[in-house]
C-alpha positions as CSV (number, residue, x, y, z in Angstrom):
1,M,-39.7,32.6,56.0
2,N,-38.1,34.9,58.6
3,E,-34.5,36.0,58.6
4,P,-31.9,33.5,60.0
5,F,-32.9,32.5,63.5
6,A,-29.5,33.6,64.8
7,S,-30.5,37.2,64.4
8,T,-33.3,36.9,67.0
9,I,-31.5,35.6,70.0
10,D,-32.4,38.6,72.2
11,S,-35.0,37.2,74.5
12,K,-35.5,34.3,76.8
13,N,-38.0,32.6,74.4
14,S,-35.6,33.1,71.5
15,I,-32.8,31.4,73.4
16,I,-35.2,28.4,74.2
17,K,-36.1,28.3,70.5
18,Q,-32.4,28.1,69.6
19,K,-32.0,25.3,72.1
20,I,-34.9,23.4,70.5
21,L,-33.3,23.8,67.1
22,G,-29.9,22.7,68.5
23,L,-31.5,19.6,69.9
24,C,-33.1,18.7,66.6
25,V,-29.8,19.3,64.7
26,N,-27.8,17.1,67.1
27,E,-30.3,14.4,68.0
28,G,-33.1,14.3,65.5
29,D,-36.8,14.3,66.1
30,F,-38.5,14.7,69.5
31,S,-41.9,14.9,71.1
32,I,-43.1,17.9,73.0
33,A,-42.6,16.0,76.3
34,D,-39.1,14.9,75.4
35,I,-38.1,18.5,74.3
36,S,-39.4,19.8,77.6
37,K,-37.4,17.2,79.5
38,E,-34.2,17.8,77.6
39,I,-34.3,21.6,77.7
40,G,-35.9,21.9,81.2
41,S,-38.8,24.1,80.2
42,S,-42.5,23.7,80.8
43,I,-44.6,21.8,78.3
44,P,-46.9,24.8,77.6
45,T,-43.9,26.9,76.8
46,I,-42.4,24.3,74.5
47,T,-45.7,23.8,72.8
48,K,-46.0,27.5,72.1
49,L,-42.4,27.8,70.9
50,V,-42.5,24.7,68.7
51,G,-45.7,26.2,67.1
52,E,-43.8,29.4,66.4
53,L,-40.9,27.5,64.9
54,I,-43.3,25.6,62.6
55,D,-44.9,28.9,61.5
56,E,-41.4,30.3,60.8
57,G,-40.7,27.3,58.7
58,F,-37.9,25.8,60.7
59,L,-39.7,22.8,62.2
60,D,-42.2,20.4,60.9
61,D,-44.6,17.8,62.4
62,M,-42.9,14.5,61.5
63,G,-45.9,12.3,62.4
64,K,-46.8,10.1,65.3
65,Q,-44.2,8.3,67.4
66,D,-44.5,4.5,67.5
67,T,-44.8,3.8,71.3
68,G,-46.2,0.2,71.0
69,G,-49.5,1.1,72.7
70,G,-51.4,4.0,74.2
71,R,-51.8,7.5,72.8
72,R,-49.0,8.2,70.3
73,P,-47.4,11.7,70.6
74,S,-46.3,13.7,67.6
75,L,-42.6,14.1,66.7
76,Y,-41.1,17.4,65.7
77,G,-37.9,17.9,63.7
78,L,-36.2,20.2,61.3
79,N,-38.3,21.0,58.2
80,P,-36.5,19.5,55.2
81,N,-38.3,22.1,53.0
82,A,-37.0,25.1,54.9
83,G,-34.4,25.5,52.2
84,Y,-31.1,24.1,50.9
85,I,-27.5,24.5,52.1
86,V,-24.7,24.3,49.5
87,G,-21.3,23.1,50.7
88,V,-18.0,23.6,48.7
89,D,-14.8,21.8,49.7
90,I,-11.9,23.5,48.1
91,H,-9.0,21.1,47.3
92,K,-5.5,21.8,45.9
93,K,-6.6,21.4,42.3
94,S,-10.4,20.6,42.4
95,L,-13.7,21.3,44.1
96,S,-16.3,19.0,45.7
97,I,-19.9,20.4,45.9
98,A,-22.7,19.0,48.0
99,V,-26.3,20.2,48.5
100,T,-28.4,19.2,51.5
101,D,-32.0,20.0,52.4
102,F,-32.5,21.7,55.8
103,K,-32.9,18.5,57.7
104,G,-29.4,17.4,56.5
105,H,-30.2,14.9,53.8
106,N,-27.7,14.9,50.9
107,T,-29.6,15.7,47.7
108,Y,-26.6,16.2,45.4
109,F,-22.8,15.6,45.4
110,K,-20.1,16.0,42.8
111,D,-16.4,15.4,43.4
112,G,-13.3,16.1,41.4
113,I,-14.4,19.3,39.7
114,D,-11.3,20.8,38.1
115,F,-10.5,24.2,39.6
116,I,-7.6,26.0,41.3
117,L,-8.6,28.9,43.6
118,Q,-6.4,32.0,43.3
119,S,-6.3,35.3,45.1
120,S,-8.3,37.2,42.5
121,E,-11.9,38.2,42.1
122,S,-12.0,36.7,38.6
123,S,-11.1,33.3,40.2
124,I,-14.0,33.8,42.7
125,D,-16.3,34.6,39.7
126,Q,-15.2,31.4,38.0
127,M,-15.9,29.3,41.2
128,C,-19.3,30.9,41.7
129,A,-20.2,30.1,38.1
130,I,-19.2,26.5,38.6
131,I,-21.3,26.3,41.8
132,R,-24.4,27.8,40.0
133,Q,-23.9,25.2,37.2
134,H,-24.1,22.4,39.7
135,T,-27.0,23.7,41.8
136,E,-28.9,24.1,38.5
137,K,-28.0,20.5,37.6
138,A,-29.3,19.5,41.0
139,G,-32.6,21.2,40.2
140,I,-32.2,23.7,43.0
141,N,-33.8,27.2,42.5
142,E,-31.3,29.8,43.8
143,S,-34.1,31.5,45.8
144,K,-34.4,28.3,47.9
145,I,-30.7,28.3,49.0
146,R,-30.4,29.4,52.6
147,A,-26.6,29.6,52.9
148,Y,-23.3,28.6,51.3
149,G,-20.4,27.0,53.2
150,F,-16.8,26.9,52.0
151,N,-13.9,24.9,53.3
152,I,-10.3,26.1,52.9
153,T,-7.1,24.6,54.0
154,G,-5.1,26.5,56.6
155,R,-5.9,29.1,59.2
156,V,-9.4,30.6,58.9
157,N,-10.8,33.1,61.4
158,K,-14.5,32.2,61.7
159,E,-15.6,35.5,63.2
160,H,-14.3,37.7,60.4
161,G,-14.1,35.2,57.5
162,Y,-10.4,36.0,57.1
163,C,-8.1,33.4,55.5
164,F,-4.4,33.7,55.4
165,E,-4.2,31.8,52.1
166,Y,-6.1,34.4,50.0
167,F,-6.0,38.2,49.9
168,F,-8.4,40.5,48.2
169,G,-7.2,44.0,49.1
170,E,-7.0,45.7,52.5
171,G,-10.0,44.9,54.7
172,R,-11.6,42.6,52.2
173,T,-11.9,38.9,53.1
174,I,-12.8,36.0,50.9
175,T,-16.1,35.8,52.8
176,D,-16.9,39.4,51.8
177,V,-16.2,38.7,48.1
178,L,-18.3,35.5,48.1
179,K,-21.2,37.3,49.8
180,E,-21.1,40.0,47.2
181,R,-21.3,37.4,44.4
182,L,-23.8,34.9,45.9
183,K,-26.1,37.3,47.7
184,K,-26.7,34.9,50.5
185,P,-25.2,34.1,53.9
186,V,-21.7,32.7,53.3
187,Y,-19.6,30.9,55.9
188,V,-15.9,30.1,55.4
189,D,-14.1,27.7,57.7
190,N,-11.1,25.4,57.9
191,D,-11.5,22.2,56.0
192,S,-10.5,19.8,58.8
193,R,-12.9,21.5,61.2
194,A,-15.8,21.3,58.8
195,M,-15.1,17.6,58.2
196,T,-15.0,17.0,61.9
197,Y,-18.5,18.6,62.3
198,G,-19.9,16.7,59.3
199,E,-18.7,13.4,60.7
200,Y,-20.1,14.3,64.1
201,I,-23.5,15.3,62.9
202,C,-24.2,12.7,60.2
203,G,-21.2,10.4,59.9
204,V,-19.6,7.7,62.0
205,A,-20.2,9.4,65.4
206,G,-22.9,8.0,67.6
207,N,-23.5,9.2,71.2
208,E,-19.9,10.4,71.7
209,S,-19.5,13.9,73.0
210,N,-15.7,14.0,72.8
211,M,-14.2,13.2,69.4
212,L,-11.0,13.9,67.5
213,F,-10.9,13.9,63.7
214,F,-7.6,13.6,61.7
215,N,-7.7,14.9,58.1
216,V,-4.9,13.0,56.4
217,T,-4.7,14.5,52.9
218,W,-1.8,16.2,51.2
219,G,-1.4,18.0,54.5
220,L,-2.5,17.1,58.0
221,G,-5.2,18.8,60.1
222,M,-7.3,18.0,63.1
223,G,-10.7,18.9,64.4
224,M,-12.0,18.5,68.0
225,I,-15.5,18.0,69.4
226,T,-15.3,18.7,73.2
227,D,-18.4,18.1,75.4
228,G,-20.5,18.0,72.2
229,K,-19.2,21.3,70.9
230,L,-16.8,22.1,68.0
231,S,-13.6,23.6,69.3
232,Y,-12.1,26.7,67.7
233,G,-9.7,28.1,70.2
234,K,-9.2,31.9,71.0
235,S,-8.6,33.0,67.4
236,G,-10.3,30.1,65.5
237,F,-7.0,28.5,64.6
238,S,-7.1,25.3,66.8
239,G,-6.3,21.9,65.3
240,E,-3.0,22.7,63.6
241,I,-1.5,19.4,64.6
242,G,0.4,19.1,61.3
243,H,2.8,21.8,62.5
244,M,3.7,20.2,65.8
245,P,7.6,20.0,65.6
246,I,8.0,16.5,66.9
247,L,9.9,14.7,64.2
248,N,13.7,14.5,63.9
249,N,13.8,14.1,60.1
250,N,15.4,17.4,59.1
251,Q,12.5,18.0,56.6
252,I,11.4,21.5,55.9
253,C,7.6,22.0,56.2
254,Q,5.5,24.2,54.0
255,C,5.3,26.6,57.1
256,G,9.0,27.0,57.0
257,K,9.8,25.1,60.1
258,I,11.8,21.9,60.4
259,G,10.4,18.5,61.7
260,C,6.7,19.3,61.7
261,L,4.5,16.3,62.0
262,E,3.1,17.0,58.5
263,T,6.5,16.2,57.0
264,G,6.2,12.6,58.2
265,A,2.5,11.9,58.5
266,S,0.5,13.2,55.5
267,G,-0.1,12.6,51.8
268,S,2.8,14.8,50.9
269,A,5.0,12.8,53.3
270,L,3.8,9.5,51.8
271,H,4.5,10.8,48.3
272,R,8.1,12.0,49.3
273,I,8.9,8.8,51.2
274,F,7.7,6.5,48.4
275,L,9.7,8.4,45.7
276,E,12.8,8.3,47.9
277,K,12.5,4.5,48.2
278,L,12.0,4.3,44.4
279,A,15.0,6.4,43.8
280,S,17.1,3.9,45.8
281,G,16.3,1.2,43.3
282,R,13.5,-0.6,45.2
283,A,11.0,-2.7,43.2
284,S,7.4,-1.4,42.8
285,L,4.5,-1.5,40.4
286,L,5.3,2.1,39.7
287,A,9.0,1.6,39.0
288,D,8.6,1.8,35.2
289,K,6.6,5.0,35.6
290,Y,9.4,6.4,37.7
291,R,12.2,5.3,35.2
292,N,10.2,6.9,32.3
293,E,10.1,10.2,34.3
294,T,6.3,10.1,34.3
295,E,4.6,12.0,37.1
296,I,3.6,9.7,40.0
297,T,0.7,11.2,42.0
298,L,-0.6,10.5,45.4
299,D,-3.5,8.7,43.9
300,D,-1.1,6.4,42.0
301,I,0.5,5.5,45.3
302,L,-2.8,4.9,47.1
303,E,-3.9,2.7,44.2
304,A,-0.7,0.8,44.4
305,I,-1.4,0.1,48.1
306,Q,-4.8,-1.4,47.1
307,K,-2.9,-3.6,44.7
308,E,-0.7,-4.8,47.6
309,D,2.5,-3.1,46.3
310,V,5.1,-3.9,49.0
311,L,7.0,-0.6,48.6
312,A,3.8,1.5,48.8
313,I,2.6,-0.5,51.9
314,E,6.0,0.1,53.5
315,A,5.7,3.8,53.0
316,I,2.1,4.0,54.3
317,E,3.2,2.0,57.4
318,E,5.9,4.6,58.0
319,I,3.6,7.6,58.0
320,G,1.0,5.6,59.9
321,F,3.3,5.0,62.8
322,S,4.3,8.7,62.9
323,L,0.6,9.7,62.9
324,G,-0.2,7.1,65.5
325,K,2.5,8.5,67.8
326,A,0.8,11.9,67.5
327,I,-2.6,10.5,68.1
328,A,-1.3,8.8,71.2
329,C,-0.3,12.2,72.5
330,M,-3.7,13.6,71.8
331,I,-5.4,10.6,73.5
332,N,-3.3,11.2,76.6
333,I,-4.3,14.9,76.6
334,F,-7.9,14.8,75.6
335,N,-9.1,11.2,76.6
336,P,-11.6,11.1,73.7
337,E,-14.3,8.5,73.2
338,L,-13.7,8.5,69.5
339,V,-10.9,9.1,67.0
340,V,-11.9,9.3,63.3
341,I,-9.4,9.1,60.5
342,G,-10.4,10.8,57.3
343,G,-9.0,12.5,54.1
344,E,-7.6,11.0,51.0
345,V,-5.0,8.8,52.7
346,A,-7.6,7.1,54.8
347,S,-8.5,5.1,51.7
348,A,-5.5,2.9,52.6
349,K,-7.7,1.6,55.4
350,D,-6.1,-1.3,57.4
351,Y,-2.7,-0.6,55.9
352,L,-2.8,2.7,57.7
353,L,-4.8,1.6,60.7
354,F,-2.4,-1.2,61.8
355,P,0.7,1.1,62.3
356,I,-1.5,3.8,63.9
357,K,-2.8,1.3,66.5
358,S,0.7,-0.1,67.1
359,A,2.0,3.4,67.8
360,I,-1.0,4.2,70.1
361,N,-0.4,1.0,72.1
362,K,3.3,1.9,72.4
363,H,3.0,5.6,73.2
364,S,-0.3,6.2,75.1
365,L,-1.4,5.2,78.5
366,N,-3.4,1.9,78.5
367,M,-5.8,3.1,81.1
368,I,-6.7,6.0,78.8
369,N,-6.6,4.5,75.3
370,R,-8.8,1.6,76.2
371,D,-11.7,4.2,76.4
372,T,-11.0,5.3,72.8
373,T,-12.4,3.8,69.6
374,I,-10.6,4.3,66.3
375,K,-12.7,4.5,63.2
376,F,-12.5,5.6,59.6
377,S,-14.7,8.3,58.2
378,K,-18.2,7.1,57.2
379,L,-18.8,9.9,54.7
380,G,-15.5,9.3,52.8
381,R,-14.9,11.7,50.0
382,K,-18.2,13.5,50.8
383,T,-17.0,14.5,54.3
384,G,-15.7,17.9,53.5
385,A,-18.6,19.2,51.4
386,I,-21.3,17.6,53.7
387,G,-19.4,19.0,56.6
388,A,-19.5,22.5,55.0
389,C,-23.3,22.1,54.7
390,M,-23.8,21.0,58.3
391,L,-21.5,23.6,59.8
392,S,-23.1,26.4,57.7
393,R,-26.6,25.3,58.8
394,S,-25.6,25.5,62.4
395,K,-23.9,28.9,61.9
396,L,-27.1,30.2,60.2
397,L,-29.1,29.1,63.3
398,G,-26.6,30.6,65.7
399,L,-25.7,27.2,67.1
400,V,-21.9,27.3,66.6
């Protein structure tokens, strides 16, 4: 198979081939006639270029289209056997790893792998060893892996692979170190952005071309799809909604500023607010654990919500309303067709959704919010790792 297609975009035909691949990534399988119509190029040209893409291993003949009568045209789509993409979602104290074939089908997923990433090459070596263990467990030959994608919380520059969270000496990025170890194309991106793309390509999104994704985990992040394209901003740092200073709560954020949205609408905020309520003597299923000075985790609180613990529900309603107020602002600005709520805290489902919708109804313009649908992530805990796969595939093909 040839080198990644992104390296060949130096001619008119190469650009058309890239458009064909982009169409298949975003929409699925097409006939020659449909590709011609969508791209605006002649059928003979499309026939020739589709043939070249098949020879290069990127596309495959997916069989005849069921038209209900008459001559049935062949459909062409991404070749699932073109190779595998490995996605790694790096959490605070663990990893999630997914493997997809080239068409985007998830062939392997493992969540909750104990690991803490540190700014050292030995830590990178340990992570790469874990990844190899799991790809072997998935039955994937390393030679068949086309690319690796890694999600990291915080500000990540997609052009240079630079991440402000991890340093490996002057001029060396985490992407550089990973490429040295894995010997394949490596793409590092912000976790919320990758989750957004994963949900857009193979999650809850349908025909929407404008979508906002809110990653409500220990922190708070946002990703944006605008006119069908993933938004990065000038430096690749867009979506830092968690650091909007809109709360009057006198809480210091991890960024050092006071009153950031993250201090009132995130997993860490839920944890703090719940413990403050417990400390005041309120009743809860977790009260004994608190009195015994046993650690209460975010997972404990989310589990208590599912058990209808009144105090935990009260805390989730509080952060839900703060989040909903911010979402209302985003709806007024971007007028999206779809808002998706994902991340760990999204497991609270309706207990989180009701206060969000209440705040949206209160703080956004009705003539705008009526065009917006609010949904929870379809991919759930797989969103980050699958998103890393989908985003890395598109970067490999030069589509993002």
